[in-house]
Structure formats: C-alpha cells, structure tokens
C-alpha positions, 0 to 999 in steps of 0.5 A: 468480478470475473465470476459475476461477469461469467454468471451474467453472460451464461444467464446464471443467478449472481451471488449477492455482494458482500462487502468485507472491510479489511480495515485502515492502514496508512503511513504517516512518516518515516517508520510511523503508521496507523492501523485499524482492523476491527478492534485492533488499533496499532500505531508507530513502528509496529504499524509501519512494519505491518504496512510494509509487510501487507503491501509487499504481500499484495504484490504479484510475483516473488521477484517483484516482492524482492525488488520492491523490498530491496528498493524500500530498504535502500531508501530507508537506509540512505534517507532517500526521499520518495518525493522531490518538492520544489519549494523555492523559485529560482530566477531564470538565467539571462 
C-alpha cells in the first residue's frame, strides 16, 4: 500500500493489483483446527500446530513472539479458558 501511495503522490504509474490467496485457517477447539491452502487440506492437531506457528510468525518482534508463545503454552497446559462467558443470571443482593 505504501508503494502505491508513493507512486500516486509522485505521479508515477501504479502497478496493477494482484490478489494472492494464502488459504484458510481456523481453530475449532482445543488442539483442533482446519487448514486449506490450495490443494493442501489438513485438520486436527497438525492443522492446529500450523495455526499456532503461522500466528506466531506474523507477530512483530522476537520478544512479542516469545511472550505470546509462553502465554499460549501456559493457557494450554493449565486449561485456562480464553473467553469467560456468563451463562447464569445471579439475583441482585438486597
């Protein structure tokens, strides 16, 4: 995007846009994911490991990668839930 903006500002011709489909990747549950990249289709634990590695890879900075990896590992080991849902309404105290 920066190159396109710079080209427009300086009056140069902008190169044509080419979309690159990197595939689909989603976690479904603890240690289970689905992945589709072109003809490659994976599911289960191998897809989940790739999901983890790809997300860590795209983080900026080595320290951030290590920190997130440690936090995810701790959450996985301790069975800590990422989302806390309120499923029952408690009566208000009088």
